[in-house]
C-alpha positions in Angstrom: 8.7 99.9 -24.7 6.5 100.9 -21.6 7.1 104.0 -20.5 9.2 104.8 -17.5 10.5 108.3 -15.6 12.7 108.7 -18.1 12.0 111.3 -21.3 12.7 109.2 -24.4 11.6 110.2 -28.1 9.4 107.5 -29.2 5.9 108.3 -29.8 3.2 107.7 -26.8 0.1 105.4 -27.2 -2.4 104.4 -24.5 -2.6 100.4 -24.4 -4.7 98.3 -22.7 -2.9 95.0 -21.4 -6.2 93.3 -22.0 -9.3 95.5 -22.1 -12.1 92.1 -22.1 -10.0 91.1 -18.6 -10.9 93.8 -16.3 -8.1 96.4 -17.1 -10.1 99.6 -16.4 -7.3 101.4 -17.5 -5.3 102.1 -20.2 -1.1 102.2 -19.9 0.9 104.8 -21.4 3.4 103.0 -24.0 6.2 104.3 -26.0 7.0 103.0 -29.2 10.1 103.4 -30.9 9.2 106.0 -33.9 10.3 108.7 -33.1 7.2 111.4 -32.6 6.5 112.8 -35.6 7.1 110.2 -37.7 3.4 108.2 -37.8 1.0 109.7 -39.9 -2.4 110.0 -39.2 -4.1 106.7 -39.4 -2.2 105.8 -37.5 0.5 104.4 -40.4 4.3 104.2 -41.3 6.6 102.8 -43.8 5.6 99.2 -43.1 2.1 99.1 -41.4 -1.5 101.5 -42.1 -4.7 101.3 -40.2 -8.1 101.6 -41.8 -11.2 101.6 -40.4 -14.2 100.5 -42.7 -17.3 102.0 -42.0 -19.0 98.7 -42.7 -16.5 95.6 -43.1 -18.9 92.7 -43.2 -16.6 89.5 -44.5 -13.3 89.2 -43.9 -10.5 88.7 -45.9 -10.0 85.6 -48.2 -6.7 85.2 -49.8 -5.8 84.5 -52.7 -9.6 86.0 -54.1 -10.1 88.9 -51.2 -7.4 90.8 -50.5 -6.2 94.3 -49.3 -5.9 96.9 -50.0 -9.7 98.0 -48.5 -11.7 99.7 -51.0 -15.0 101.0 -49.1 -15.5 103.9 -47.1 -13.5 104.6 -44.3 -14.2 106.5 -40.9 -11.5 109.6 -40.3 -8.1 108.7 -39.1 -6.7 108.8 -36.0 -5.1 112.5 -35.7 -1.4 112.4 -33.5 -1.0 115.7 -31.4 0.7 118.7 -32.3 3.8 117.1 -30.5 3.4 113.5 -33.2 1.8 111.5 -30.2 -1.6 109.4 -30.5 -2.2 109.5 -26.3 -5.1 112.3 -26.6 -7.3 110.2 -28.8 -11.0 110.0 -26.9 -11.5 106.0 -25.5 -14.7 104.8 -26.8 -14.1 106.6 -30.2 -13.3 104.9 -33.8 -10.0 106.4 -33.7 -9.2 105.3 -30.3 -9.6 101.4 -31.6 -7.8 102.6 -34.7 -4.6 104.1 -32.6 -4.9 101.2 -30.3 -4.6 98.2 -33.2 -2.0 100.1 -34.5 -0.1 101.0 -31.2 -0.1 97.4 -30.5 1.3 95.7 -33.3 4.1 98.5 -33.6 5.0 97.6 -29.8 4.6 93.7 -30.3 7.0 94.8 -33.7 9.4 96.6 -31.7 10.0 94.0 -28.9 10.5 90.8 -30.9 12.9 93.0 -33.5 15.1 93.7 -29.9 15.0 90.3 -29.7 15.9 89.1 -33.1 18.5 91.5 -33.4 17.5 92.7 -36.7 14.4 95.1 -38.4 11.4 92.6 -39.5 10.5 92.9 -43.2 7.1 91.1 -44.2 7.4 87.9 -46.3 4.4 89.7 -48.6 6.3 93.5 -49.3 7.7 92.1 -52.8 3.7 92.3 -53.8 2.0 93.9 -50.7 5.4 96.2 -49.3 2.4 97.7 -46.0 0.7 95.5 -43.7 -2.9 96.6 -43.4 -4.4 97.1 -40.0 -8.0 96.9 -39.6 -10.2 97.0 -36.3 -13.4 96.5 -37.0 -15.2 93.6 -38.9 -18.7 92.3 -38.0 -16.8 88.5 -37.4 -16.7 86.6 -34.7 -13.1 86.0 -34.7 -9.3 87.6 -36.0 -6.8 86.8 -38.3 -3.5 87.3 -39.9 -2.4 87.1 -43.7 -0.8 88.2 -46.8 -0.4 92.0 -46.1 -2.8 92.3 -43.1 -4.1 92.0 -39.9 -8.0 92.4 -39.3 -10.1 92.1 -36.0 -13.8 90.8 -35.4 -15.9 91.4 -32.6 -18.2 89.5 -30.3 -20.8 89.8 -27.2 -19.9 89.2 -23.4 -22.1 87.4 -21.4 -23.9 90.3 -20.9 -24.6 90.7 -24.7 -22.1 93.7 -25.0 -20.3 93.8 -28.2 -16.4 92.9 -27.4 -13.9 94.2 -30.3 -10.8 92.0 -30.2 -8.5 94.9 -30.6 -8.5 96.1 -27.4 -7.3 92.9 -26.4 -3.6 93.2 -26.7 -3.2 89.3 -26.2 -5.0 88.7 -29.7 -3.7 91.3 -31.4 -0.3 90.8 -30.1 -0.8 86.5 -31.0 -2.0 87.7 -34.7 1.1 89.7 -35.0 3.4 86.5 -33.9 2.1 84.7 -36.8 3.1 87.1 -39.0 6.3 87.8 -37.7 6.7 84.2 -37.4 5.8 83.7 -41.3 8.2 86.5 -42.3 11.3 84.9 -39.8 10.6 81.1 -40.7 8.8 81.2 -44.1 7.1 78.2 -45.0 7.7 74.3 -46.4 6.5 73.3 -49.7 4.3 71.5 -47.9 2.4 72.6 -44.6 2.8 69.9 -41.6 0.9 69.4 -38.5 4.1 70.2 -36.4 4.2 73.7 -37.8 1.2 74.6 -37.4 1.5 73.5 -33.8 4.5 75.4 -33.6 3.1 78.6 -35.4 0.2 78.8 -33.1 2.5 78.1 -29.6 5.2 80.4 -30.2 2.3 82.9 -31.3 1.1 82.2 -28.1 4.8 82.7 -25.9 5.2 85.4 -28.1 2.1 87.4 -26.7 2.8 86.4 -23.4 6.4 87.8 -23.7 5.2 90.8 -25.2 2.4 91.6 -22.6 4.7 90.7 -19.4 5.6 93.8 -20.4 3.4 95.6 -18.4 3.7 96.5 -15.1 0.0 96.0 -14.1 0.4 93.0 -16.4 3.6 91.8 -13.8 2.1 93.2 -10.9 -0.9 90.9 -10.8 0.8 88.3 -12.1 2.8 88.6 -8.9 0.2 89.5 -6.2 -2.3 87.2 -7.4 0.2 84.6 -6.7 2.0 85.4 -3.6 5.5 86.3 -6.6 5.2 82.1 -6.4 5.0 81.0 -10.0 6.5 77.9 -9.4 4.2 75.9 -6.9 1.0 77.2 -9.1 3.1 75.6 -12.3 3.2 72.1 -10.7 -0.3 72.4 -9.3 -2.6 73.9 -11.7 -3.4 76.2 -14.4 -2.9 80.1 -13.8 -6.4 80.3 -15.0 -7.5 80.8 -11.5 -5.6 83.5 -10.9 -4.3 85.1 -14.3 -6.3 87.7 -15.6 -3.9 87.7 -18.7 -5.2 85.1 -21.2 -1.9 83.8 -23.1 -0.5 83.3 -19.5 -3.5 81.0 -18.5 -2.7 79.2 -22.0 0.6 79.1 -21.4 0.3 77.0 -18.4 -1.2 73.0 -18.9 -0.5 70.0 -18.2 -0.5 68.8 -21.4 1.6 66.0 -22.7 2.4 64.8 -26.3 0.8 61.1 -25.4 -2.2 63.3 -24.9 -2.6 64.7 -28.2 -0.6 62.7 -31.1 -3.7 61.5 -32.5 -4.5 64.7 -33.7 -4.2 65.1 -37.6 -5.0 66.0 -40.8 -7.2 64.8 -43.1 -6.3 64.8 -47.0 -9.2 67.8 -47.5 -7.4 69.6 -45.1 -10.3 69.0 -42.0 -8.6 68.3 -38.5 -9.4 65.0 -37.0 -9.8 64.3 -33.6 -10.3 60.8 -32.3 -11.0 61.6 -29.1 -14.5 63.4 -30.9 -13.3 66.8 -28.9 -12.4 68.4 -31.9 -9.5 69.6 -31.0 -7.0 71.1 -33.9 -3.4 72.3 -34.0 -4.1 74.5 -31.0 -4.2 70.9 -28.9 -0.8 70.1 -30.4 0.7 73.2 -29.5 0.0 73.1 -25.7 3.3 70.6 -24.7 5.9 73.0 -26.2 3.6 76.0 -24.9 3.8 74.1 -21.5 7.5 73.5 -21.4 8.4 76.9 -22.6 6.5 78.6 -19.7 7.8 76.2 -17.3 11.3 77.2 -18.3 10.0 80.4 -18.1 9.1 79.4 -13.9 12.2 77.6 -13.6 14.5 80.7 -14.7 12.3 83.3 -11.9 12.5 81.1 -9.9 16.7 80.1 -10.3 16.6 84.0 -9.9 14.5 84.5 -6.8 17.5 82.3 -4.9 20.3 83.4 -6.8 19.3 87.1 -5.3 18.9 85.5 -2.1 15.0 86.8 -1.8 13.7 83.8 -1.0 15.0 80.8 1.0 16.0 77.3 -0.5 13.4 75.7 2.1 11.0 77.9 0.4 12.2 76.7 -3.1 10.0 73.6 -4.8 11.8 73.0 -7.5 12.3 69.0 -7.5 9.1 68.6 -5.1 6.7 65.6 -5.3 3.1 67.3 -6.1 1.7 66.3 -3.0 4.6 67.9 -1.2 3.8 70.7 -2.7 0.3 70.8 -1.6 1.1 69.9 2.6 3.7 72.8 2.3 1.9 75.3 -0.2 0.4 77.6 3.0 3.9 77.8 4.6 5.2 78.6 0.8 3.0 81.0 0.1 3.1 83.6 3.1 7.4 83.0 3.3 7.6 84.0 -0.6 4.5 86.5 -0.1 6.4 88.5 3.1 9.4 88.3 0.9 7.8 89.9 -2.1 6.7 92.7 0.4 9.9 93.2 1.6 12.0 92.8 -2.0 8.9 94.0 -4.2 11.7 95.3 -7.0 13.6 91.9 -6.7 10.7 90.1 -7.6 10.3 92.4 -11.0 13.5 92.0 -11.6 14.0 88.2 -11.3 10.4 88.2 -13.7 12.2 90.7 -16.4 15.0 88.4 -16.4 13.5 85.2 -17.0 11.1 87.1 -19.7 14.2 88.2 -21.3 16.3 85.2 -21.2 13.1 83.2 -22.6 12.6 86.2 -25.5 15.9 85.2 -26.0 15.8 81.3 -26.6 12.7 82.2 -28.5 14.2 84.2 -30.8 17.0 81.2 -31.4 14.7 79.1 -31.9 12.9 81.7 -34.7 16.0 82.3 -36.0 17.7 79.1 -36.6 14.6 76.8 -37.1 13.8 75.4 -40.9 10.3 75.0 -41.8 11.1 72.0 -43.8 12.6 70.0 -40.9 10.7 71.8 -37.9 10.0 69.2 -34.9 9.1 69.8 -31.5 12.3 67.9 -30.8 14.6 70.6 -33.0 13.1 73.4 -31.7 13.3 72.9 -27.6 17.3 71.8 -28.7 17.5 74.7 -30.3 15.6 76.4 -26.9 18.4 75.1 -24.9 21.2 76.1 -26.7 20.7 79.5 -26.7 19.9 79.2 -23.2 23.6 77.5 -22.2 24.7 80.2 -24.1 23.0 83.2 -21.9 24.9 81.7 -18.9 22.2 78.7 -18.0 24.3 76.0 -18.5 23.6 75.0 -14.7 20.0 74.7 -15.4 20.3 72.8 -18.6 19.2 69.7 -16.5 15.7 71.0 -15.3 14.9 72.7 -18.3 15.3 69.6 -19.8 13.5 67.7 -17.7 10.3 69.9 -18.8 10.5 69.3 -22.0 11.0 65.4 -22.0 8.3 65.3 -19.3 6.0 66.5 -21.8 7.1 63.9 -24.5 9.3 66.5 -26.2 12.7 65.0 -26.4 15.6 66.9 -27.8 18.8 64.8 -26.8 18.9 63.7 -30.2 19.9 67.1 -31.7 22.1 68.2 -29.0 25.5 67.3 -28.9 26.5 66.8 -25.4 25.7 64.3 -22.7 22.0 66.1 -21.0 21.2 65.1 -18.1 17.5 64.8 -16.5 16.4 64.7 -13.3 14.3 61.8 -13.2 17.8 59.4 -13.3 19.4 59.5 -17.2 22.9 60.8 -16.5 24.3 62.5 -13.9 23.8 66.5 -13.0 27.4 67.3 -12.9 28.2 66.3 -16.0 28.8 69.2 -18.4 29.2 69.2 -22.1 30.2 71.8 -25.0 26.4 72.9 -26.9 27.1 73.2 -30.4 24.4 73.8 -33.1 23.7 71.1 -35.4 21.3 71.9 -37.7 22.5 75.1 -39.9 20.9 78.5 -39.4 17.6 79.8 -41.7 19.3 81.9 -43.6 16.6 82.4 -46.0 14.8 85.1 -43.8 12.8 87.6 -44.9 10.8 87.8 -48.2 9.3 84.1 -49.1 6.8 85.9 -52.0 8.1 82.2 -54.2 6.0 80.0 -51.5 2.9 82.5 -50.9 0.6 79.5 -51.7 2.1 77.7 -48.7 1.2 80.8 -46.7 -2.2 80.8 -48.1 -2.9 77.6 -47.4 -1.3 77.4 -43.8 -3.5 80.7 -43.2 -6.5 78.4 -44.4 -5.7 76.1 -41.5 -4.9 78.6 -38.5 -8.6 79.3 -37.4 -8.3 80.4 -34.2 -12.7 79.7 -32.4 -11.3 78.0 -29.4 -9.6 81.6 -28.8 -12.6 83.8 -28.8 -14.7 82.0 -27.0 -12.1 81.7 -24.1 -12.3 85.8 -24.6 -16.3 85.6 -24.1 -16.2 83.2 -21.0 -13.5 85.8 -19.5 
């Protein structure tokens, strides 16, 4: 958690929400492990940090895997009180502490949402996760027993280490969590790969929204009016947070349905745009982000922070464009007067979407995974959390993208586009059996290797470089 005014017993770290995107100062964050429990490195019983003096080649499972056996820099050391918040910025030790602190914080957040401790899928063979802050390689990856970060020059030629980018580290941690909780099927499917990318991005978004500075930037750059911007454009023009930029998109399944895997494992894009699982993930990511904004907007109304006239939900794009200045002005004035309420609405939406995603992770099965089933499980938990009256709108966000959960829901689910009636009500129940085979899946290790081989992230690195 990000440290509040009250005194707690966790271990403190200084973390950047995203160093490469203009966050000049790190924020003080506190992870769940008590001060004194984290050893030099940093290291704990579940993960450890190694800082190679020179690692020019990334891990390549199964031929090249942890542990790292080369020369290393001295580890990051805690203070006498057991904290890592006094390490000088610009040192190798700061990079190590930042890498560990970010992964641990993301793990803390998702263990709380999932309601259980996460056991790494590779634990029987590789008990602890190895964290490597710097590899001389322009990418980042997670794999069996490791997460390693590369670096790449920015537009000025200065090397930017990805280990200082919370989004990238959180995304790779998301992959490790998903593998540990969902597992893999006998063969890796396109929906499975796209689901991984979508949820890894969204898991990063939920985590980074715990930073007060990110919340402040998001609210003030949008005047507190997330919904209008979600209707009109991508957040890239307004937000300095990469995963929020990725999450807000207008992609539909029909835009990506031709992208597929060739027999040799290469991606084929008939449009000639070299798209892969990242592009296929966008409709699911966009739909869930729209649900996040929907719940946020509903919470603003429930708290009477904005008037019904400023609620643009259900408006056509043209109506939003014509009224943008007026709606922005009213919402912006409300944000200035009732800032705490807006932050509260953001927290409610973050928690609700996080819990819905956690329900998906707990119940979805890799052998039957489709976006339609993922959406059904998401909506199932939304109703269980008390958002039944929002079901028509939440469902509509998925259906508009070409994702249809209705065949997998035991409910007559109404939509905005004239299908059914808003006043229809029913009881949601699970149709798909929960995924009870959680935890270690060492017997499927080759499936994990195959999946990792297909999960390269060159486009994400390009986005960071351009930022």
